[in-house]
C-alpha positions in Angstrom: 0.0 0.0 0.0 1.1 3.5 -0.7 3.8 2.6 -3.1 3.6 3.0 -6.8 3.5 -0.1 -9.0 6.7 -0.9 -10.7 6.7 0.2 -14.3 6.8 -2.8 -16.6 9.4 -2.8 -19.3 12.2 -0.9 -17.5 14.1 -3.9 -16.4 17.7 -3.9 -17.6 18.0 -7.7 -18.0 15.7 -10.1 -19.7 13.4 -12.1 -17.4 15.3 -15.3 -18.2 18.5 -14.0 -16.5 18.1 -14.2 -12.7 19.2 -11.1 -10.9 21.1 -11.1 -7.6 19.4 -9.4 -4.7 21.9 -6.5 -5.0 21.2 -6.1 -8.8 17.4 -6.2 -8.1 17.8 -3.6 -5.4 19.9 -1.4 -7.6 17.4 -1.6 -10.4 14.5 -0.8 -8.1 16.5 2.2 -6.8 17.1 3.5 -10.4 13.4 2.9 -11.3 12.3 4.9 -8.3 14.8 7.7 -9.2 13.3 7.8 -12.7 9.8 8.0 -11.4 10.7 10.8 -9.1 12.5 12.6 -11.9 9.5 12.4 -14.3 7.2 13.5 -11.5 9.4 16.5 -10.8 9.7 17.5 -14.4 5.9 17.3 -14.8 5.5 19.4 -11.7 7.9 22.1 -12.9 6.3 22.2 -16.4 2.8 22.4 -15.0 3.6 25.1 -12.3 6.2 27.4 -13.8 4.0 29.8 -15.8 7.1 31.7 -17.1 8.4 28.5 -18.8 8.3 28.6 -22.6 7.3 25.7 -24.7 10.9 25.4 -26.0 12.2 25.2 -22.4 9.6 22.6 -21.5 10.4 20.5 -24.6 14.1 20.6 -23.7 13.2 19.4 -20.2 11.3 16.5 -21.7 14.1 15.6 -24.0 16.6 15.8 -21.1 14.4 13.5 -19.1 14.3 10.9 -21.9 18.1 11.1 -22.2 18.6 10.6 -18.5 16.2 7.7 -18.5 18.1 6.0 -21.3 21.4 6.6 -19.5 20.0 4.7 -16.5 18.3 2.1 -18.7 20.2 1.8 -22.0 18.2 0.3 -24.9 14.8 0.9 -23.2 13.7 3.6 -25.7 10.4 1.8 -26.4 9.6 1.3 -22.7 10.1 5.1 -22.1 8.0 5.9 -25.1 5.2 3.7 -24.0 5.2 4.5 -20.3 6.3 8.1 -19.9 6.0 9.8 -23.3 2.1 9.8 -23.3 2.0 11.5 -19.8 4.5 14.1 -20.8 2.8 14.8 -24.2 -0.6 15.1 -22.5 0.9 17.6 -20.0 2.5 19.6 -22.8 -0.8 19.7 -24.7 -2.7 20.9 -21.6 -0.1 23.4 -20.4 0.6 25.0 -23.7 -2.9 24.4 -25.2 -1.5 22.5 -28.2 -4.2 20.9 -30.3 
């Protein structure tokens, strides 16, 4: 209770390769950092009324780069899990149709 469900698809190893408890803990820590980072970016974009669309777009791009640095090769997972949330926020915040 109270914790967010783990995002599917952001595992750095295939399911067939067992992870050590330390590897699993490290991955969970990175995943939590990613979730916090995305939430912070969304909060800043939605609350900073002086932010331009270009600045917000750069923040989104930086977030994606950071996510892929933590989870190399997981472009599709980011695009399926986080991109829709960020795009929806951008549309709402900047009234993009």
